[in-house]
C-alpha positions, 0 to 999 in steps of 0.5 A, a space after each residue: 865641773 869638779 866637785 870643789 866647783 859645784 861647792 864654790 857656786 853654792 857658796 856664791 849663790 849663798 852670799 854673792 859672787 863678789 864675796 866669795 874670794 878665791 884669788 890667792 892675793 885677796 885670800 892671803 890677808 885672811 890666811 896669815 895670823 896677826 904674828 906670822 907665825 902661822 899660815 895655812 891655805 883656804 879653798 875660799 874665804 866667804 863674807 856673809 852679810 846676814 845670820 841666815 847667809 851664814 846658816 847657808 854657808 855652814 850647811 854648805 860647808 857640812 854637805 861638802 865636808 869642808 872645815 869652816 874657820 870662823 874669823 873676825 878682824 884677824 888680830 889674834 895671836 895664836 893661829 886661832 882664826 886662819 886655816 891650818 897649814 896641814 888639813 885633810 880636806 878643804 877649808 873655808 874661812 868665814 869672815 864676820 866682817 860684813 855682820 855690822 848692823 848696830 841698834 840704837 843704844 837702850 839708854 835706860 837699860 845701859 845696853 846695845 845690840 851689835 852685829 859680830 863684825 862691828 869693831 870695837 872702835 865703831 862700838 865705842 863711837 856709836 855709844 859716845 853720843 849716847 854717853 856710854 862706852 863699853 867696859 872691854 878696851 884694847 890696843 887692837 880697837 880699830 880691827 878687833 870684831 865684837 864676835 871675835 872678842 866674844 870668841 875669845 873672852 878678851 880682856 884687856 886694859 880694864 879688866 880690873 874694873 869691869 871684867 872681860 867680854 864674858 862679863 858684858 855679855 847679856 845675850 847673843 846669836 850664833 849659828 851651830 854647825 847643823 844650821 840651828 840658830 842659837 838665838 837669846 836676844 835681847 837676854 836679861 841680866 836675871 835669866 835662870 832658864 837653864 844653861 847660859 849658852 852666851 857664857 859658854 861660847 864666850 872664850 870657845 874660839 870658834 869651835 861650837 859656833 859662829 857668833 853673829 850678834 851680841 847683846 852687851 852691857 854698856 857703861 856710862 862714861 866717866 868724863 875725866 880722866 888722868 894718867 900717870 906713869 911712875 919710874 920705879 927701881 924694882 918690879 916687885 914695888 910696881 906689883 904692891 903699889 898697883 895692888 894697893 892702888 886697886 884697893 885704895 883708889 876706886 877711880 882707878 881704871 887701868 894699871 899697866 906694867 912694862 920695863 926699860 927694854 921694852 920702852 927703849 924699843 917703842 922709843 926705837 920704832 915709834 914717834 913718841 917722846 921720852 918721858 924721863 931724862 933717865 932710864 929706869 927698870 920698870 914702869 907703872 902706867 895708872 889711869 883714873 877717871 870719875 865725873 870730876 877731875 881725877 887728877 889730885 886723887 891720883 897724884 896724891 895717891 902715889 906721892 908717898 909710894 915706895 920706890 917710885 923714883 920719878 913721875 909724870 902725870 897728864 890730864 889733857 887728851 894729847 897728854 894721855 895718849 903720849 904716855 898710853 902710847 908707851 905701853 900700847 905700841 909695845 906689840 907693833 914694836 916687838 913684831 918690827 924686831 921680827 916674828 916674835 914668839 908671843 905668849 899670854 900668861 896670867 900668874 898669882 900676883 904674889 908670884 908675879 915678880 918672881 916670874 917676871 925675873 925668871 923668864 928672860 933667864 929661862 929663855 936665854 938658856 933655852 935659846 942663847 942670844 934670844 931677846 925677851 920683852 914683857 909687859 902687861 895688866 898688872 892687877 890681873 896678873 897678865 903678863 905678855 911675853 914677846 921673844 924674838 930670836 928663835 925660829 917661828 916653828 921652834 917651840 922651845 922657848 914657848 914650851 920653857 915659859 908655859 911649863 914655868 907658868 904652870 909650875 908657878 900656878 898660873 894659866 897658859 892663856 890670860 886673854 888670847 885663847 888657846 888656839 892652834 899654838 896652846 892645843 898641847 898644854 890644855 890638858 896641863 893647865 886645866 887637868 883631865 876632867 876639865 877637858 873630858 868636859 870640854 870634849 863632850 861639849 864639842 861632840 854634842 855641838 859639833 859632832 863632825 868636827 867641822 868648826 875650827 878643827 885643831 883649835 882648842 882640841 885636838 880632833 883625835 881627842 874629841 
């Protein structure tokens, strides 16, 4: 019996033989990033169902000198939840998909307790009968898990009203590298008893602990919604209008910006209808909600807006879905064109329109023949940049866009995380002192560098 055989037997004893996947055909979907740009080979994929099982798996991995790759729904776009292509030792993917327990909604406090493997869509369905919903929503809702969303501090389409995942987090349970369990459940809104570890683990990308359960803030459903799609001639007008509406329209829940090339790509790849008879340079999608129908308020707010050439408003469910599809299908439409370089950046709002104009020119100059698609959450200054053309391992366009982002005062990661893709850019973005503090935290909680090595921080820098 080889050391690996003994190790695998220990994992099987911990979670059951059927939940230790070693067959390459069964492992492959866990080993490949959603973008298809990052892939590595795991010794095994392990699927624990309880916190105790997670503890047993981490202790076994520590004893065997195996790296642990925590993984939720594997919807990440920066290579942060799959094995590294080059690794010194065995790697084990620890999938949290079986951690799916949910507790009854606390309607009095507006809170919910769920397992890390619960998907966002399942959480929304669980909350709905109690009259609540979740403050974070995103297009990958059917696959993205709560644990993964916490680990990446996911944002999505409602950040302008509710904030990212960190703002929804009252408490959590997580297993540390040494098998110790951090358990701040249920967690209180007012709790000044030292460091708030849930906030620290939010955005840590699986490098400090494996999240197993979460205590979440939930919000009452605002049952009436209206969605408007505006066609504009200038990007600057779209950015200005979104900012104005954020101040003047309390019912505003989402503001999304995309462009003619992205619209045409979605129309080509998805079964959706063209919303306007003519093409336009820019599109601003707005959603308003409330206890009363916000359609008239939304219509009045945009009626005389500068630069709007055309508009359509929908308040029925089917009509709203048709308009949202034009924005939410961008990611899959871009991926249908090939292996895309997907960047996720934030700019100061005052410079967002300038950035949007400069990026395609920069990409073309860096790699002629490349095609650039941009879309994003305009009130957050968050743009997603998808680039088709360069080889998957060609980082030139990535580096050029990230360098421009920093030069313009932005952040190289708005909501996807650093992952494996942007490790080299962390210090340029955050500064030496910030990264040194992160390294100190990593050394304290994971001195053996077992949890997600190669993500967020370089091991040699720890």
